[in-house]
DRENROSE-977169 format. One line per field, with one value per residue (C-alpha): residue in three letters; x, y, z. Coordinates in Angstrom, 1 decimal. Example, Ala and Ser with C-alpha at 12.3 -4.5 7.8 and 13.67 -1.06 7.14 Angstrom:
code = (ala, ser) .
px = (12.3, 13.7) .
py = (-4.5, -1.1) .
pz = (7.8, 7.1) .
END
This chain:
code = (met, ala, val, ala, tyr, ala, lys, ile, asn, pro, asp, ile, leu, ser, trp, ala, arg, lys, arg, ala, gln, leu, ser, ile, ser, val, leu, ala, lys, lys, leu, ala, val, asn, glu, glu, arg, leu, glu, gln, trp, glu, lys, gly, glu, lys, pro, leu, thr, phe, lys, gln, ala, gln, ser, phe, ser, asn, lys, thr, his, ile, pro, phe, gly, tyr, leu, phe, leu, lys, arg, pro, pro, val, glu, pro, leu, pro, leu, pro, asp, leu, arg, thr, ile, ser, ser, asp, arg, val, ile, ser, pro, ser, val, glu, leu, arg, asp, ile, val, ser, ile, ile, leu, gln, arg, gln, ser, trp, tyr, ser, glu, tyr, leu, ile, glu, gln, gly, glu, leu, gln, asn, pro, ile, val, ala, cys, cys, gly, val, asn, thr, pro, val, ala, asp, ile, val, his, asn, met, arg, thr, his, leu, gly, leu, gly, met, his, pro, glu, arg, gly, ser, trp, glu, asp, tyr, phe, arg, asp, leu, val, arg, lys, ile, glu, asn, ile, gly, ile, leu, val, met, arg, gln, ala, asp, val, gly, his, his, thr, arg, pro, leu, ser, val, lys, glu, phe, arg, gly, phe, ala, ile, ala, asp, pro, ile, ala, pro, val, ile, phe, ile, asn, gln, asn, asp, ser, pro, gly, ala, lys, leu, phe, thr, leu, ile, his, glu, leu, thr, his, ile, trp, ile, gly, lys, ser, gly, ile, ser, asp, ser, thr, pro, asp, thr, ser, arg, pro, glu, glu, val, ile, cys, asn, ala, val, ala, ala, glu, phe, leu, val, pro, glu, thr, glu, phe, leu, ala, lys, trp, asn, asp, asn, phe, asp, ser, trp, gln, his, asn, leu, ala, leu, leu, glu, thr, his, phe, his, val, ser, gln, trp, val, leu, ala, arg, arg, ala, gln, thr, leu, gly, lys, ile, ser, leu, pro, thr, tyr, gln, lys, phe, val, asp, asn, gln, arg, glu, gln, tyr, arg, asn, arg, glu, ser, ser, asn, gly, ser, gly, pro, ser, tyr, tyr, val, thr, lys, his, ser, gln, ile, ser, asp, arg, phe, ser, lys, ala, val, val, ser, asp, ala, leu, ser, gly, arg, leu, leu, leu, arg, asp, ala, gly, gln, leu, leu, gly, ile, lys, pro, asn, asn, ile, ile, lys, tyr, ala, lys, glu, leu, gly, ile) .
px = (129.0, 129.5, 125.9, 125.6, 125.0, 122.5, 123.9, 121.1, 121.2, 120.3, 118.5, 116.2, 115.4, 113.9, 112.5, 110.4, 109.6, 108.1, 106.6, 104.6, 103.4, 105.2, 106.7, 110.3, 108.8, 106.4, 108.2, 110.5, 107.6, 106.5, 110.4, 111.0, 114.1, 114.6, 114.1, 118.2, 118.9, 116.0, 118.1, 121.4, 120.4, 118.3, 121.9, 124.0, 125.8, 124.8, 123.8, 120.8, 121.1, 119.0, 116.2, 115.8, 115.8, 113.4, 111.0, 111.6, 110.5, 107.4, 106.5, 106.7, 104.8, 107.9, 109.1, 112.6, 114.6, 113.6, 116.0, 119.0, 118.4, 120.5, 117.6, 114.2, 112.1, 109.8, 106.3, 103.4, 99.9, 98.4, 95.6, 94.5, 95.0, 92.0, 91.9, 91.9, 94.9, 95.0, 96.3, 94.4, 94.8, 97.6, 99.7, 101.9, 99.4, 99.6, 100.9, 97.4, 95.6, 98.6, 97.9, 94.1, 94.7, 97.3, 94.5, 91.4, 93.1, 94.5, 91.1, 90.0, 92.6, 91.5, 87.9, 88.6, 90.4, 87.4, 85.1, 86.9, 87.1, 83.2, 83.4, 81.8, 82.2, 83.1, 80.5, 78.5, 77.9, 81.7, 82.5, 78.9, 79.1, 81.9, 83.0, 81.1, 77.8, 75.3, 74.9, 71.0, 71.5, 73.8, 71.3, 68.7, 71.0, 72.1, 68.5, 67.4, 70.3, 69.1, 65.7, 65.1, 62.7, 63.6, 63.9, 62.4, 58.9, 59.7, 62.4, 65.2, 68.2, 69.9, 67.2, 68.3, 71.9, 71.5, 69.3, 71.4, 74.3, 72.5, 71.2, 75.0, 76.3, 73.4, 74.8, 78.7, 80.1, 81.7, 81.5, 83.7, 83.9, 86.8, 87.5, 91.0, 93.7, 93.8, 93.5, 91.8, 95.6, 95.9, 92.4, 91.8, 91.7, 88.5, 90.2, 92.2, 90.0, 86.4, 86.5, 88.0, 86.8, 88.1, 86.7, 87.7, 86.3, 85.3, 85.5, 84.9, 85.0, 83.6, 85.4, 84.3, 86.0, 84.2, 85.3, 83.3, 79.8, 77.0, 75.2, 78.4, 78.6, 75.6, 76.8, 80.3, 78.3, 76.8, 80.4, 82.1, 79.3, 79.4, 83.4, 82.5, 80.0, 82.4, 85.0, 87.6, 89.3, 90.3, 91.1, 88.6, 87.7, 84.5, 85.1, 82.9, 85.4, 87.4, 87.9, 89.4, 86.8, 86.1, 85.1, 83.0, 81.0, 80.8, 79.9, 77.0, 75.5, 75.7, 73.9, 70.9, 71.2, 70.1, 68.3, 66.5, 67.5, 64.0, 62.5, 64.5, 64.4, 60.2, 60.4, 63.3, 61.7, 63.9, 61.7, 62.9, 64.8, 67.7, 68.1, 68.4, 64.9, 64.2, 66.1, 63.8, 60.7, 63.3, 64.6, 61.2, 60.7, 64.1, 64.9, 68.3, 70.6, 70.7, 74.4, 73.5, 70.7, 73.2, 75.4, 73.1, 71.7, 75.6, 75.8, 72.5, 73.6, 71.6, 74.1, 77.7, 80.9, 82.2, 78.5, 78.1, 81.8, 80.6, 77.7, 78.9, 81.8, 79.6, 77.6, 81.1, 81.6, 78.3, 78.9, 82.4, 80.7, 77.8, 80.3, 82.2, 79.8, 77.9, 78.2, 79.9, 78.2, 77.4, 79.5, 82.5, 81.0, 78.2, 80.6, 83.0, 80.1, 79.0, 82.4, 83.3, 81.8, 78.7, 79.6, 82.9, 82.9, 80.6, 83.7, 85.7, 84.3, 82.4, 85.6, 87.8, 84.6, 85.1, 88.7, 89.7, 91.3, 93.5, 92.0, 95.0, 94.6, 90.8, 91.8, 94.0, 91.7, 88.8, 91.3, 90.2, 92.0, 91.7, 90.2, 87.1, 86.2, 83.5, 82.0, 81.8, 80.0, 77.5, 77.5, 76.8, 74.2, 76.6) .
py = (90.7, 93.0, 94.5, 93.5, 96.1, 95.8, 96.9, 99.1, 101.2, 104.4, 105.5, 102.6, 104.0, 107.4, 105.5, 103.4, 106.4, 108.5, 105.5, 104.9, 108.7, 109.3, 112.5, 112.4, 113.1, 111.0, 107.7, 108.7, 108.8, 105.2, 104.1, 105.3, 107.2, 111.1, 113.0, 113.7, 109.4, 108.7, 111.6, 110.3, 106.9, 108.3, 110.1, 106.8, 108.7, 106.0, 102.2, 100.5, 97.5, 94.3, 94.7, 98.7, 97.3, 95.1, 97.9, 100.3, 97.2, 97.1, 100.5, 101.0, 98.2, 96.7, 93.1, 92.9, 91.9, 95.1, 97.1, 94.9, 96.1, 98.1, 100.3, 100.9, 98.4, 99.4, 99.1, 99.2, 99.1, 95.4, 97.2, 99.8, 103.5, 105.2, 108.1, 111.7, 113.1, 117.0, 119.2, 118.0, 114.2, 111.4, 110.7, 107.8, 105.1, 104.7, 101.7, 100.8, 101.1, 98.7, 96.2, 96.3, 95.6, 92.8, 91.4, 91.4, 89.8, 87.1, 86.2, 86.6, 84.4, 81.6, 81.9, 81.5, 78.4, 77.3, 77.7, 75.9, 73.2, 73.4, 73.6, 77.0, 78.8, 82.2, 84.6, 85.9, 89.8, 90.1, 92.7, 91.9, 95.4, 98.0, 101.7, 102.9, 101.1, 103.5, 104.4, 103.7, 100.2, 99.2, 100.3, 98.2, 95.4, 95.6, 96.3, 92.7, 91.0, 92.5, 91.7, 95.5, 98.1, 102.0, 102.1, 101.0, 101.6, 101.5, 101.1, 103.6, 103.9, 101.7, 98.8, 99.6, 99.2, 95.9, 94.6, 95.6, 94.0, 90.5, 90.5, 91.5, 88.7, 86.4, 87.0, 85.7, 89.0, 89.4, 92.5, 93.3, 96.3, 97.3, 100.3, 99.7, 97.2, 94.9, 97.7, 100.5, 102.3, 101.6, 103.2, 103.6, 106.9, 108.5, 110.8, 108.6, 106.1, 104.9, 101.5, 99.6, 96.6, 93.3, 92.4, 88.9, 86.1, 83.8, 85.8, 89.2, 91.2, 94.8, 96.3, 99.4, 101.6, 101.5, 105.0, 106.7, 108.6, 106.2, 107.5, 107.6, 103.9, 103.3, 105.2, 103.7, 100.1, 100.8, 102.7, 99.4, 97.3, 99.0, 98.2, 94.6, 95.1, 96.8, 94.3, 96.9, 96.2, 99.6, 101.9, 104.5, 108.0, 108.4, 112.1, 114.1, 115.8, 112.8, 112.6, 108.9, 107.0, 104.0, 106.3, 108.7, 106.0, 104.4, 107.6, 107.9, 104.6, 104.9, 108.0, 107.0, 103.8, 105.1, 108.1, 108.5, 111.9, 112.3, 111.5, 113.5, 116.8, 116.2, 116.6, 119.1, 122.5, 125.6, 128.1, 126.6, 129.4, 126.4, 123.8, 121.6, 121.6, 119.2, 116.7, 115.3, 114.6, 113.1, 111.0, 109.7, 108.9, 107.4, 105.9, 106.7, 109.0, 113.1, 112.1, 110.4, 112.9, 115.9, 114.3, 114.2, 117.5, 118.6, 116.6, 117.6, 121.2, 122.1, 122.8, 124.1, 121.9, 123.7, 123.5, 120.0, 119.4, 121.6, 119.8, 116.2, 117.5, 118.2, 114.8, 113.1, 115.2, 114.4, 111.0, 110.9, 112.6, 110.0, 107.0, 108.8, 109.0, 106.0, 103.4, 99.4, 98.7, 95.4, 92.1, 91.3, 88.3, 90.8, 93.2, 90.9, 89.4, 92.5, 93.1, 90.2, 88.8, 86.5, 84.1, 84.0, 83.5, 80.5, 79.0, 79.6, 78.3, 75.3, 74.3, 74.5, 72.4, 69.9, 69.6, 70.6, 73.9, 74.1, 76.4, 78.8, 78.9, 80.0, 82.3, 84.3, 84.7, 85.7, 88.0, 85.8, 83.6, 80.0, 79.0, 81.7, 79.7, 77.6, 80.9, 82.6, 79.8, 80.2, 83.8, 82.5, 79.9, 77.2) .
pz = (129.2, 126.1, 124.9, 121.4, 118.7, 116.0, 112.1, 110.9, 108.3, 109.5, 106.4, 107.2, 110.8, 109.1, 106.0, 108.9, 110.8, 108.5, 106.3, 110.0, 109.8, 113.4, 114.1, 116.4, 119.6, 119.1, 118.4, 121.2, 123.5, 122.1, 122.5, 126.3, 124.5, 124.3, 121.1, 120.7, 121.2, 118.6, 116.1, 116.8, 115.5, 112.4, 111.8, 112.4, 115.3, 118.1, 117.5, 118.5, 121.1, 119.4, 122.1, 121.2, 117.3, 117.7, 120.0, 117.1, 114.7, 116.9, 116.7, 113.5, 112.1, 109.9, 109.7, 112.1, 109.1, 107.1, 109.6, 108.0, 104.4, 102.6, 101.1, 101.9, 100.0, 97.4, 98.8, 95.9, 97.4, 96.2, 94.8, 92.4, 94.6, 93.5, 96.0, 95.1, 96.2, 97.4, 100.1, 103.0, 102.3, 102.8, 99.6, 100.9, 102.5, 105.9, 107.6, 108.7, 105.2, 104.0, 107.0, 106.5, 102.3, 103.5, 106.1, 103.7, 100.8, 102.9, 103.9, 100.4, 99.2, 101.7, 101.0, 97.0, 97.7, 99.8, 97.3, 94.8, 96.8, 97.0, 93.4, 92.9, 90.0, 88.6, 90.2, 87.2, 88.6, 88.9, 85.5, 84.4, 83.2, 82.1, 83.1, 80.1, 80.5, 81.1, 84.8, 84.3, 83.2, 85.9, 88.5, 86.9, 86.7, 90.6, 91.5, 89.2, 91.1, 94.4, 93.9, 95.2, 94.1, 93.4, 97.4, 100.5, 101.7, 104.9, 107.9, 108.8, 106.4, 109.2, 108.6, 104.5, 105.5, 107.2, 104.3, 101.5, 103.4, 103.4, 99.8, 98.7, 100.6, 99.4, 95.6, 96.8, 97.6, 100.9, 102.9, 105.5, 108.1, 110.4, 112.5, 113.2, 112.7, 115.3, 118.3, 119.1, 119.0, 115.0, 113.5, 110.3, 108.9, 106.9, 105.5, 103.8, 102.5, 103.2, 101.6, 98.8, 96.4, 95.4, 92.2, 92.5, 89.4, 92.3, 95.9, 95.6, 98.4, 99.5, 102.7, 104.2, 106.8, 110.0, 111.7, 108.7, 110.3, 110.0, 107.0, 104.7, 104.8, 102.8, 100.1, 100.5, 100.0, 96.8, 95.7, 96.1, 94.8, 91.7, 91.6, 91.8, 88.9, 86.3, 87.4, 88.6, 91.9, 93.8, 97.2, 97.4, 99.6, 97.1, 96.8, 94.9, 93.2, 91.2, 87.7, 87.6, 85.3, 87.8, 90.5, 88.2, 87.6, 90.7, 92.5, 89.7, 90.2, 93.9, 93.8, 91.3, 93.2, 96.4, 95.4, 91.9, 90.3, 88.7, 92.0, 94.1, 92.0, 91.9, 96.0, 96.1, 97.6, 96.3, 98.2, 101.6, 103.9, 104.2, 102.3, 105.3, 105.4, 102.4, 104.5, 106.6, 104.2, 101.4, 104.2, 105.1, 101.0, 100.3, 103.6, 103.5, 105.3, 105.3, 104.3, 101.4, 100.4, 100.9, 98.6, 95.9, 96.7, 95.7, 92.7, 91.1, 92.0, 94.9, 97.1, 96.4, 97.6, 100.4, 101.5, 100.9, 102.9, 106.1, 106.5, 106.4, 108.8, 110.9, 110.9, 111.4, 114.3, 115.7, 115.2, 116.8, 119.9, 120.4, 120.2, 122.3, 125.2, 124.6, 127.4, 127.0, 123.5, 122.2, 123.1, 121.3, 119.5, 118.0, 117.4, 115.8, 114.0, 112.5, 111.2, 109.5, 106.4, 107.5, 104.5, 105.3, 109.3, 108.8, 106.1, 108.4, 111.8, 109.8, 108.6, 112.3, 113.5, 111.4, 111.8, 108.2, 109.5, 112.6, 115.4, 115.1, 111.3, 111.7, 114.4, 112.8, 109.9, 112.2, 114.6, 117.6, 119.7, 118.6, 122.1, 121.3, 118.4, 120.0, 121.5, 118.1, 116.5, 119.0, 117.8, 114.2, 115.0, 114.2) .
END
């Protein structure tokens, strides 16, 4: 029987590999072919069989039909890209970033329709302030709606983070966190983005890159919450040296919300041999992470940007080392519950158990197998 070859534009092959940010050597290994053969495919010197084309599509994470296009498609991100691009950051969004944005938008769309069916109206929080609203006014508005004081009186910053997530969800904003796109082989890069916000008037969503160091997530949470408050969707890296108006105000609000400037300066001691000697006392007072405190110290001119960057790089490395040395960790369902918004999960599972939503569709929205919905319902307390 004659071998059937796929009539593919070789330019598409090169585009797909670069889109997936894979080198010739890495992709050749994934496809189980030598580098010379892959180069011959991209130059149009050798054809691919349909089986090889399907494998290529799978490994580069593009729809199979894309391989037969006459030219590479234009793929704008569905959310505003507010990341600061510099020499050490990826300019073109990775496949993983594109895919996680698509997944979260799909969940957000379903939840929006769900709320409309329930008779819910527009969330009054979304765009209740603007980019030009004074930082102090936004912070006061946030604390009022969330029922929070200046900062916690007790507990760790981890407790503070969990309490903030719960209170944010209570005012109708979904909070989702993931470290990868369905599998550990497709991790989300912290160097590429820390989070994003969907400032939908009915079903707003905050997403946090779970691969970031734990202390950084506290800042990202409030940064993205500010995006909802000012009604500006976008993908963020939360870098201190941004000049984008939306990012500048979100950074400023997150800093003041978590560590009020007046209190911070009153407690900061310039006479210590090392600036880091301030952190333990400040951590006890504000109940935020040392990452957040270092960020505040940098923005208030107590340490330089390179000093701050070195500190947070060390923090991230320590976190990675702790993660790799940990044992089995929490159960699958506990992990899933912590990743996906509690409100969203309960809505999907309740609809599935009532028969209004197919188990197949519920599983797809939650990222779990349909026959595991019942087990997940128990974890949710349904």
